N, CA, C and O atoms as CSV, one atom per row, in Angstrom:
chain,resi,resn,atom,element,x,y,z
A,1,MET,N,N,164.224,105.117,110.585
A,1,MET,CA,C,164.234,106.098,111.034
A,1,MET,C,C,164.376,107.882,110.164
A,1,MET,O,O,165.502,108.201,109.782
A,2,SER,N,N,163.210,108.875,109.935
A,2,SER,CA,C,163.442,109.748,108.808
A,2,SER,C,C,164.515,110.880,109.274
A,2,SER,O,O,164.485,111.215,110.458
A,3,SER,N,N,165.027,111.207,108.801
A,3,SER,CA,C,166.041,112.367,108.929
A,3,SER,C,C,165.798,113.379,109.483
A,3,SER,O,O,166.544,113.937,110.287
A,4,GLU,N,N,164.021,113.992,108.898
A,4,GLU,CA,C,163.750,115.153,109.349
A,4,GLU,C,C,163.130,115.170,110.406
A,4,GLU,O,O,162.586,114.076,110.558
A,5,SER,N,N,162.819,116.207,111.653
A,5,SER,CA,C,162.480,116.192,112.708
A,5,SER,C,C,160.676,116.436,112.141
A,5,SER,O,O,160.073,116.836,111.145
A,6,ASP,N,N,160.292,115.728,113.943
A,6,ASP,CA,C,158.802,116.274,113.491
A,6,ASP,C,C,158.244,117.711,113.880
A,6,ASP,O,O,157.082,118.116,113.874
A,7,ASP,N,N,159.374,118.328,114.207
A,7,ASP,CA,C,159.234,119.831,114.291
A,7,ASP,C,C,159.516,120.701,113.713
A,7,ASP,O,O,159.482,121.878,114.072
A,8,ALA,N,N,160.090,119.933,111.961
A,8,ALA,CA,C,160.143,120.651,110.808
A,8,ALA,C,C,159.028,121.219,110.539
A,8,ALA,O,O,157.947,120.721,110.852
A,9,PRO,N,N,159.206,122.709,109.716
A,9,PRO,CA,C,157.875,123.451,108.781
A,9,PRO,C,C,157.885,122.691,107.798
A,9,PRO,O,O,158.697,121.982,107.205
A,10,ILE,N,N,156.233,123.124,107.696
A,10,ILE,CA,C,155.519,122.285,106.293
A,10,ILE,C,C,155.959,123.151,105.091
A,10,ILE,O,O,156.002,124.364,104.887
A,11,ALA,N,N,156.271,122.036,104.370
A,11,ALA,CA,C,156.714,122.869,103.151
A,11,ALA,C,C,155.893,124.137,102.797
A,11,ALA,O,O,156.061,125.348,102.940
A,12,HIS,N,N,154.848,123.267,102.227
A,12,HIS,CA,C,153.910,124.239,101.473
A,12,HIS,C,C,152.558,124.720,102.593
A,12,HIS,O,O,151.441,124.377,102.204
A,13,PRO,N,N,152.606,125.240,103.504
A,13,PRO,CA,C,151.057,125.240,104.375
A,13,PRO,C,C,149.610,125.839,103.952
A,13,PRO,O,O,148.479,125.859,104.439
A,14,GLU,N,N,150.403,126.429,102.511
A,14,GLU,CA,C,148.983,126.984,102.188
A,14,GLU,C,C,148.237,125.838,101.149
A,14,GLU,O,O,147.225,126.062,100.483
A,15,LEU,N,N,148.678,125.101,101.172
A,15,LEU,CA,C,147.915,123.402,100.463
A,15,LEU,C,C,147.284,122.612,101.350
A,15,LEU,O,O,146.518,121.714,101.001
A,16,LEU,N,N,147.492,122.820,102.257
A,16,LEU,CA,C,146.697,122.235,103.183
A,16,LEU,C,C,145.259,122.588,103.405
A,16,LEU,O,O,144.954,123.765,103.218
A,17,VAL,N,N,144.314,121.729,103.784
A,17,VAL,CA,C,143.366,122.150,103.579
A,17,VAL,C,C,142.051,121.661,104.913
A,17,VAL,O,O,141.459,120.583,104.857
A,18,ASP,N,N,141.827,122.648,105.960
A,18,ASP,CA,C,141.271,122.397,106.971
A,18,ASP,C,C,140.118,121.478,106.392
A,18,ASP,O,O,139.500,121.902,105.415
A,19,TRP,N,N,139.722,119.994,107.043
A,19,TRP,CA,C,138.821,118.495,106.581
A,19,TRP,C,C,137.401,118.930,107.459
A,19,TRP,O,O,136.253,118.616,107.144
A,20,ARG,N,N,137.697,119.505,108.301
A,20,ARG,CA,C,136.149,119.616,108.937
A,20,ARG,C,C,135.357,120.072,108.811
A,20,ARG,O,O,135.392,121.284,108.595
A,21,GLU,N,N,134.043,119.312,108.873
A,21,GLU,CA,C,133.121,120.327,108.441
A,21,GLU,C,C,132.574,121.914,108.995
A,21,GLU,O,O,132.114,122.038,110.130
A,22,ASP,N,N,132.655,122.735,108.328
A,22,ASP,CA,C,131.826,123.825,108.987
A,22,ASP,C,C,130.446,123.352,110.012
A,22,ASP,O,O,129.612,122.542,109.608
A,23,PRO,N,N,130.382,123.907,111.184
A,23,PRO,CA,C,129.334,123.272,111.867
A,23,PRO,C,C,127.857,123.982,110.994
A,23,PRO,O,O,126.742,123.462,111.034
A,24,SER,N,N,128.196,125.245,110.250
A,24,SER,CA,C,126.343,125.761,110.067
A,24,SER,C,C,126.401,124.585,108.894
A,24,SER,O,O,125.351,123.949,108.794
A,25,ARG,N,N,127.197,124.300,108.223
A,25,ARG,CA,C,126.598,123.507,106.900
A,25,ARG,C,C,126.577,121.966,107.145
A,25,ARG,O,O,125.975,121.180,106.414
A,26,SER,N,N,127.371,121.580,108.361
A,26,SER,CA,C,126.581,120.173,109.101
A,26,SER,C,C,124.943,120.541,108.966
A,26,SER,O,O,124.096,120.117,108.180
A,27,ILE,N,N,124.858,121.534,110.095
A,27,ILE,CA,C,123.114,121.442,110.438
A,27,ILE,C,C,122.327,121.713,109.242
A,27,ILE,O,O,121.235,121.154,109.143
A,28,GLU,N,N,122.794,122.620,108.170
A,28,GLU,CA,C,122.154,122.809,107.031
A,28,GLU,C,C,121.696,121.175,106.359
A,28,GLU,O,O,120.539,120.827,106.126
A,29,ARG,N,N,122.957,120.325,106.138
A,29,ARG,CA,C,122.908,119.106,105.930
A,29,ARG,C,C,121.997,118.043,106.703
A,29,ARG,O,O,121.493,117.021,106.237
A,30,GLN,N,N,121.939,118.404,107.637
A,30,GLN,CA,C,120.893,117.664,108.628
A,30,GLN,C,C,119.908,117.731,108.586
A,30,GLN,O,O,119.140,116.774,108.686
A,31,GLU,N,N,119.580,118.961,108.415
A,31,GLU,CA,C,118.015,120.001,107.966
A,31,GLU,C,C,117.955,119.388,106.749
A,31,GLU,O,O,117.833,118.253,107.209
A,32,LEU,N,N,117.942,119.231,105.645
A,32,LEU,CA,C,118.205,118.788,104.629
A,32,LEU,C,C,117.723,117.104,104.108
A,32,LEU,O,O,117.052,116.570,103.225
A,33,GLN,N,N,118.693,116.666,105.488
A,33,GLN,CA,C,118.289,115.044,105.072
A,33,GLN,C,C,116.801,115.121,105.714
A,33,GLN,O,O,115.852,114.733,105.032
A,34,SER,N,N,116.617,115.566,106.882
A,34,SER,CA,C,115.529,115.583,107.580
A,34,SER,C,C,113.700,116.089,106.600
A,34,SER,O,O,112.614,115.531,106.438
A,35,ILE,N,N,114.218,117.183,106.274
A,35,ILE,CA,C,113.012,117.517,104.897
A,35,ILE,C,C,112.958,116.199,104.131
A,35,ILE,O,O,111.827,115.727,104.253
A,36,LEU,N,N,113.863,115.312,103.278
A,36,LEU,CA,C,113.858,114.503,102.637
A,36,LEU,C,C,113.225,113.146,102.803
A,36,LEU,O,O,112.568,112.411,102.067
A,37,ASP,N,N,113.665,113.086,104.041
A,37,ASP,CA,C,113.177,111.735,104.979
A,37,ASP,C,C,111.730,112.254,104.928
A,37,ASP,O,O,110.996,111.576,104.210
A,38,ARG,N,N,111.219,113.207,105.474
A,38,ARG,CA,C,109.916,113.379,105.715
A,38,ARG,C,C,109.006,113.615,104.175
A,38,ARG,O,O,107.820,113.288,104.139
A,39,ALA,N,N,109.416,113.966,103.445
A,39,ALA,CA,C,108.808,114.131,102.154
A,39,ALA,C,C,108.911,112.315,101.549
A,39,ALA,O,O,107.881,111.876,101.037
A,40,ILE,N,N,109.743,111.676,101.613
A,40,ILE,CA,C,109.511,110.316,100.848
A,40,ILE,C,C,108.892,109.708,102.097
A,40,ILE,O,O,108.663,108.516,101.888
A,41,SER,N,N,108.437,110.201,103.668
A,41,SER,CA,C,107.903,108.626,103.955
A,41,SER,C,C,106.529,109.369,103.853
A,41,SER,O,O,105.658,108.910,104.592
A,42,THR,N,N,106.131,110.579,102.962
A,42,THR,CA,C,104.609,110.705,102.451
A,42,THR,C,C,104.079,109.737,101.479
A,42,THR,O,O,102.938,109.277,101.520
A,43,LEU,N,N,104.802,109.510,100.772
A,43,LEU,CA,C,104.609,108.796,99.763
A,43,LEU,C,C,103.791,107.250,99.786
A,43,LEU,O,O,104.433,106.373,100.364
A,44,PRO,N,N,102.703,106.912,99.326
A,44,PRO,CA,C,102.167,105.526,99.678
A,44,PRO,C,C,103.386,104.358,99.792
A,44,PRO,O,O,104.343,104.527,99.037
A,45,ASP,N,N,103.402,103.472,100.469
A,45,ASP,CA,C,104.178,102.101,100.729
A,45,ASP,C,C,104.842,101.983,98.694
A,45,ASP,O,O,106.017,102.034,98.333
A,46,THR,N,N,104.028,101.880,98.102
A,46,THR,CA,C,104.095,101.196,96.579
A,46,THR,C,C,105.347,102.011,95.878
A,46,THR,O,O,106.438,101.619,95.465
A,47,LEU,N,N,104.722,103.316,95.919
A,47,LEU,CA,C,105.620,104.495,95.652
A,47,LEU,C,C,107.266,104.365,96.096
A,47,LEU,O,O,108.278,104.062,95.464
A,48,ARG,N,N,106.968,104.802,97.698
A,48,ARG,CA,C,108.264,104.392,98.219
A,48,ARG,C,C,109.291,103.573,98.269
A,48,ARG,O,O,110.479,103.858,98.415
A,49,THR,N,N,108.763,102.480,98.136
A,49,THR,CA,C,109.663,101.445,97.666
A,49,THR,C,C,110.088,101.303,96.651
A,49,THR,O,O,111.266,100.967,96.529
A,50,THR,N,N,109.290,101.505,95.582
A,50,THR,CA,C,110.058,101.913,93.937
A,50,THR,C,C,111.253,102.909,93.839
A,50,THR,O,O,112.336,102.771,93.271
A,51,PHE,N,N,110.551,104.361,94.836
A,51,PHE,CA,C,111.631,105.340,94.703
A,51,PHE,C,C,113.185,104.920,95.372
A,51,PHE,O,O,114.302,105.196,94.935
A,52,VAL,N,N,112.870,104.299,96.360
A,52,VAL,CA,C,114.172,103.795,97.260
A,52,VAL,C,C,114.982,102.875,96.894
A,52,VAL,O,O,116.107,102.794,97.387
A,53,LEU,N,N,114.547,102.056,95.992
A,53,LEU,CA,C,114.996,100.538,95.616
A,53,LEU,C,C,115.799,101.316,94.193
A,53,LEU,O,O,116.988,101.031,94.051
A,54,ARG,N,N,115.062,102.422,93.008
A,54,ARG,CA,C,115.720,102.759,91.717
A,54,ARG,C,C,116.491,104.057,92.113
A,54,ARG,O,O,117.488,104.307,91.436
A,55,ASP,N,N,116.260,104.659,92.820
A,55,ASP,CA,C,116.632,106.198,93.378
A,55,ASP,C,C,117.785,106.417,94.345
A,55,ASP,O,O,118.656,107.216,94.001
A,56,VAL,N,N,117.893,105.772,95.565
A,56,VAL,CA,C,118.488,105.516,96.375
A,56,VAL,C,C,119.256,104.763,96.604
A,56,VAL,O,O,120.440,105.033,96.807
A,57,ASP,N,N,118.715,103.533,96.625
A,57,ASP,CA,C,119.620,102.445,96.555
A,57,ASP,C,C,120.502,102.148,95.227
A,57,ASP,O,O,121.624,101.647,95.301
A,58,GLY,N,N,119.974,102.452,94.189
A,58,GLY,CA,C,120.441,102.824,92.891
A,58,GLY,C,C,120.554,101.438,91.494
A,58,GLY,O,O,121.217,101.410,90.457
A,59,LEU,N,N,119.480,100.336,92.165
A,59,LEU,CA,C,119.100,99.464,91.355
A,59,LEU,C,C,118.626,99.911,89.670
A,59,LEU,O,O,118.367,101.093,89.443
A,60,SER,N,N,118.559,99.055,88.746
A,60,SER,CA,C,118.513,99.157,87.502
A,60,SER,C,C,116.724,99.361,87.328
A,60,SER,O,O,116.137,99.142,88.388
A,61,THR,N,N,116.136,99.608,86.566
A,61,THR,CA,C,114.163,99.390,86.527
A,61,THR,C,C,114.422,97.538,86.247
A,61,THR,O,O,113.884,96.694,86.962
A,62,GLU,N,N,114.980,97.335,85.537
A,62,GLU,CA,C,114.926,95.806,85.748
A,62,GLU,C,C,114.921,94.829,86.900
A,62,GLU,O,O,114.207,93.829,86.973
A,63,GLU,N,N,115.942,95.304,87.930
A,63,GLU,CA,C,116.643,94.962,88.826
A,63,GLU,C,C,115.213,95.324,90.258
A,63,GLU,O,O,114.877,94.710,91.270
A,64,THR,N,N,114.741,96.622,89.594
A,64,THR,CA,C,113.476,96.867,90.883
A,64,THR,C,C,112.168,96.095,90.412
A,64,THR,O,O,111.362,95.630,91.219
A,65,ALA,N,N,112.064,96.023,89.361
A,65,ALA,CA,C,110.821,95.083,88.751
A,65,ALA,C,C,111.133,93.593,89.093
A,65,ALA,O,O,110.121,92.899,89.187
A,66,LYS,N,N,112.181,93.032,89.275
A,66,LYS,CA,C,112.430,91.818,89.826
A,66,LYS,C,C,112.212,91.674,90.971
A,66,LYS,O,O,111.462,90.785,91.374
A,67,GLU,N,N,112.991,92.760,91.981
A,67,GLU,CA,C,112.489,92.572,93.137
A,67,GLU,C,C,111.310,93.110,93.475
A,67,GLU,O,O,110.973,92.868,94.634
A,68,LEU,N,N,110.664,93.681,92.916
A,68,LEU,CA,C,109.186,93.962,93.468
A,68,LEU,C,C,108.105,92.843,92.904
A,68,LEU,O,O,107.003,92.535,93.358
A,69,TRP,N,N,108.850,92.325,91.699
A,69,TRP,CA,C,107.289,91.404,91.035
A,69,TRP,C,C,106.500,92.026,90.179
A,69,TRP,O,O,105.287,91.915,90.001
A,70,ILE,N,N,107.347,92.737,89.627
A,70,ILE,CA,C,106.060,93.888,88.801
A,70,ILE,C,C,106.845,93.869,87.630
A,70,ILE,O,O,107.910,93.252,87.594
A,71,THR,N,N,106.241,94.720,86.330
A,71,THR,CA,C,106.913,94.860,84.965
A,71,THR,C,C,107.608,96.235,85.094
A,71,THR,O,O,107.169,97.160,85.776
A,72,ALA,N,N,108.634,96.260,84.433
A,72,ALA,CA,C,109.555,97.354,83.965
A,72,ALA,C,C,108.827,98.503,83.924
A,72,ALA,O,O,109.078,99.540,84.538
A,73,GLY,N,N,107.723,98.249,83.024
A,73,GLY,CA,C,106.681,99.315,83.190
A,73,GLY,C,C,105.809,99.869,83.851
A,73,GLY,O,O,105.212,100.921,83.619
A,74,ASN,N,N,105.682,98.855,85.062
A,74,ASN,CA,C,105.185,99.582,86.130
A,74,ASN,C,C,106.302,100.124,87.258
A,74,ASN,O,O,105.939,100.690,88.289
A,75,VAL,N,N,107.466,99.921,86.983
A,75,VAL,CA,C,108.501,100.725,87.699
A,75,VAL,C,C,108.708,101.690,87.372
A,75,VAL,O,O,109.110,102.449,88.254
A,76,LYS,N,N,108.574,102.271,85.940
A,76,LYS,CA,C,108.665,103.170,85.249
A,76,LYS,C,C,107.625,104.585,85.877
A,76,LYS,O,O,107.845,105.784,86.049
A,77,VAL,N,N,106.479,103.714,86.075
A,77,VAL,CA,C,104.728,104.673,85.999
A,77,VAL,C,C,104.944,105.088,87.747
A,77,VAL,O,O,104.764,106.241,88.140
A,78,ARG,N,N,105.344,103.979,88.656
A,78,ARG,CA,C,105.921,103.984,89.995
A,78,ARG,C,C,106.604,105.228,90.352
A,78,ARG,O,O,106.219,106.033,91.200
A,79,LEU,N,N,107.687,105.313,89.604
A,79,LEU,CA,C,109.018,106.201,89.693
A,79,LEU,C,C,108.676,107.520,89.379
A,79,LEU,O,O,109.242,108.414,90.008
A,80,LEU,N,N,107.688,107.864,88.350
A,80,LEU,CA,C,107.067,108.909,87.828
A,80,LEU,C,C,106.447,109.685,88.852
A,80,LEU,O,O,106.774,110.793,89.276
A,81,ARG,N,N,105.325,108.802,89.251
A,81,ARG,CA,C,104.431,109.205,90.453
A,81,ARG,C,C,104.955,109.534,92.078
A,81,ARG,O,O,104.492,110.252,92.964
A,82,ALA,N,N,106.205,108.598,91.992
A,82,ALA,CA,C,106.998,108.978,93.160
A,82,ALA,C,C,107.653,110.460,92.933
A,82,ALA,O,O,107.524,111.281,93.842
A,83,ARG,N,N,108.315,110.799,91.804
A,83,ARG,CA,C,108.642,111.711,91.678
A,83,ARG,C,C,108.313,113.194,91.393
A,83,ARG,O,O,108.908,114.271,91.435
A,84,LEU,N,N,107.230,112.789,91.121
A,84,LEU,CA,C,106.289,113.930,91.319
A,84,LEU,C,C,105.224,114.478,92.614
A,84,LEU,O,O,104.724,115.590,92.787
A,85,ARG,N,N,105.133,113.456,93.269
A,85,ARG,CA,C,104.436,113.349,94.608
A,85,ARG,C,C,106.031,114.213,95.414
A,85,ARG,O,O,105.739,115.220,96.060
A,86,LEU,N,N,106.942,113.998,95.390
A,86,LEU,CA,C,107.848,114.295,95.779
A,86,LEU,C,C,108.593,116.139,95.817
A,86,LEU,O,O,109.076,116.971,96.585
A,87,ARG,N,N,108.214,115.908,94.357
A,87,ARG,CA,C,108.536,117.603,93.633
A,87,ARG,C,C,107.819,118.342,94.571
A,87,ARG,O,O,108.343,119.295,95.147
A,88,GLU,N,N,106.147,117.836,94.875
A,88,GLU,CA,C,105.027,118.612,95.583
A,88,GLU,C,C,105.395,118.917,96.867
A,88,GLU,O,O,105.392,120.057,97.331
A,89,GLU,N,N,105.763,117.757,97.542
A,89,GLU,CA,C,106.102,118.104,98.575
A,89,GLU,C,C,107.214,118.737,99.237
A,89,GLU,O,O,107.163,119.156,100.394
A,90,LEU,N,N,108.433,118.811,98.319
A,90,LEU,CA,C,109.388,119.669,98.269
A,90,LEU,C,C,109.179,120.584,98.520
A,90,LEU,O,O,109.444,121.097,99.607
A,91,THR,N,N,108.417,121.303,97.233
A,91,THR,CA,C,108.213,123.021,96.692
A,91,THR,C,C,107.470,123.515,97.560
A,91,THR,O,O,107.368,124.739,97.488
A,92,LYS,N,N,106.577,122.724,98.833
A,92,LYS,CA,C,106.257,123.180,99.483
A,92,LYS,C,C,107.070,123.326,101.028
A,92,LYS,O,O,106.892,124.211,101.865
A,93,ALA,N,N,107.827,122.383,101.083
A,93,ALA,CA,C,108.884,122.712,102.136
A,93,ALA,C,C,109.959,123.928,101.754
A,93,ALA,O,O,110.063,124.762,102.654
A,94,PHE,N,N,110.559,124.107,100.885
A,94,PHE,CA,C,111.555,124.823,100.500
A,94,PHE,C,C,110.378,126.600,100.130
A,94,PHE,O,O,110.505,127.635,100.784
A,95,GLY,N,N,109.622,126.451,99.245
A,95,GLY,CA,C,108.970,127.789,98.651
A,95,GLY,C,C,107.800,127.885,99.607
A,95,GLY,O,O,107.987,128.971,100.154
A,96,GLY,N,N,106.845,127.427,100.047
A,96,GLY,CA,C,105.650,127.195,100.551
A,96,GLY,C,C,104.655,127.246,99.689
A,96,GLY,O,O,104.916,127.240,98.486
A,97,GLU,N,N,103.473,127.298,100.094
A,97,GLU,CA,C,102.131,127.246,99.617
A,97,GLU,C,C,101.994,128.196,97.810
A,97,GLU,O,O,101.584,127.907,96.686
A,98,ALA,N,N,102.610,129.370,98.482
A,98,ALA,CA,C,102.661,130.268,96.985
A,98,ALA,C,C,103.584,130.085,95.467
A,98,ALA,O,O,103.350,130.703,94.429
A,99,MET,N,N,104.647,129.089,95.674
A,99,MET,CA,C,105.731,129.086,94.947
A,99,MET,C,C,104.985,127.822,94.539
A,99,MET,O,O,104.873,127.834,93.314
A,100,ALA,N,N,104.270,126.423,95.230
A,100,ALA,CA,C,103.594,125.353,94.380
A,100,ALA,C,C,102.642,126.108,93.478
A,100,ALA,O,O,102.786,126.060,92.256
A,101,HIS,N,N,101.521,126.913,94.138
A,101,HIS,CA,C,100.345,127.562,93.312
A,101,HIS,C,C,101.013,128.256,92.003
A,101,HIS,O,O,100.773,128.069,90.811
A,102,GLU,N,N,101.975,129.158,92.674
A,102,GLU,CA,C,102.616,130.212,91.239
A,102,GLU,C,C,102.921,128.876,90.359
A,102,GLU,O,O,101.978,128.494,89.668
A,103,HIS,N,N,104.319,128.000,90.293
A,103,HIS,CA,C,104.478,127.250,89.382
A,103,HIS,C,C,103.214,126.346,89.226
A,103,HIS,O,O,103.631,125.282,88.769
A,104,GLY,N,N,102.140,126.292,89.361
A,104,GLY,CA,C,100.897,125.428,89.059
A,104,GLY,C,C,100.723,123.933,89.282
A,104,GLY,O,O,99.892,123.267,88.665
A,105,ILE,N,N,101.622,123.403,90.274
A,105,ILE,CA,C,101.622,122.296,90.796
A,105,ILE,C,C,100.780,121.243,91.318
A,105,ILE,O,O,100.908,120.019,91.338
A,106,GLY,N,N,99.698,122.197,91.822
A,106,GLY,CA,C,98.717,121.904,92.063
A,106,GLY,C,C,97.908,121.368,91.051
A,106,GLY,O,O,97.585,120.180,91.084
A,107,ALA,N,N,97.538,122.144,90.130
A,107,ALA,CA,C,96.990,121.549,89.045
A,107,ALA,C,C,97.572,121.027,87.850
A,107,ALA,O,O,96.908,120.860,86.826
A,108,GLY,N,N,98.797,120.760,87.945
A,108,GLY,CA,C,99.847,120.182,87.094
A,108,GLY,C,C,99.685,118.965,86.674
A,108,GLY,O,O,98.517,118.577,86.665
A,109,LEU,N,N,100.738,118.003,86.211
A,109,LEU,CA,C,100.796,116.426,86.188
A,109,LEU,C,C,100.340,116.116,87.260
A,109,LEU,O,O,99.227,115.614,87.420
A,110,GLY,N,N,101.353,116.442,88.363
A,110,GLY,CA,C,101.402,115.869,89.934
A,110,GLY,C,C,100.470,115.978,90.495
A,110,GLY,O,O,100.191,115.047,91.251
A,111,GLY,N,N,99.607,117.046,90.425
A,111,GLY,CA,C,98.499,117.251,90.839
A,111,GLY,C,C,97.482,116.095,90.209
A,111,GLY,O,O,96.705,115.415,90.880
A,112,MET,N,N,97.672,116.024,88.706
A,112,MET,CA,C,96.529,115.308,88.448
A,112,MET,C,C,96.822,113.544,88.436
A,112,MET,O,O,95.966,112.727,88.097
A,113,VAL,N,N,98.180,113.206,88.872
A,113,VAL,CA,C,98.490,111.754,89.515
A,113,VAL,C,C,97.802,111.744,90.683
A,113,VAL,O,O,96.910,110.899,90.759
A,114,ALA,N,N,98.015,112.617,91.824
A,114,ALA,CA,C,97.342,112.877,93.179
A,114,ALA,C,C,95.911,112.299,92.958
A,114,ALA,O,O,95.503,111.265,93.488
A,115,ALA,N,N,95.076,113.233,91.963
A,115,ALA,CA,C,93.984,113.417,92.205
A,115,ALA,C,C,93.312,112.357,91.404
A,115,ALA,O,O,92.090,112.217,91.459
A,116,SER,N,N,94.018,111.659,90.713
A,116,SER,CA,C,93.703,110.255,90.191
A,116,SER,C,C,93.683,109.087,90.823
A,116,SER,O,O,92.979,108.129,90.504
A,117,GLU,N,N,94.545,109.141,91.841
A,117,GLU,CA,C,94.507,108.130,92.864
A,117,GLU,C,C,94.251,108.177,94.386
A,117,GLU,O,O,94.847,107.742,95.372
A,118,GLY,N,N,92.570,109.224,94.071
A,118,GLY,CA,C,92.153,109.892,95.291
A,118,GLY,C,C,92.209,110.132,96.552
A,118,GLY,O,O,91.457,109.788,97.464
A,119,THR,N,N,93.539,111.001,96.539
A,119,THR,CA,C,94.186,111.548,97.254
A,119,THR,C,C,94.358,113.003,97.495
A,119,THR,O,O,95.032,113.454,98.422
A,120,ARG,N,N,93.774,113.655,96.695
A,120,ARG,CA,C,93.368,114.880,97.069
A,120,ARG,C,C,91.518,115.567,97.110
A,120,ARG,O,O,91.296,116.720,97.479
């Protein structure tokens, strides 16, 4: 048993950190997660699966290719397309249509990818 009492003062109370999450930060984090989930859900199945395996689950390009029975080159193409579409969705979510237009996303590479796949 310790010779110190449980009621003894803490030696350096200024060093203690309150580890509880600030409620407003918790709400912001949950809202951000919801926005990201919605953006990911807009991706076509092939792009979403590739993105999740590679960027969320952390598989390598080769592991993702093996899992999906495609080439590593196809993984890279799908991943690029998924990221471009997510960028468009997140720009809309965070900056609105005006910001997307201002940055030329609708007419940029992301827009070209979407147009080439017949989604615009």
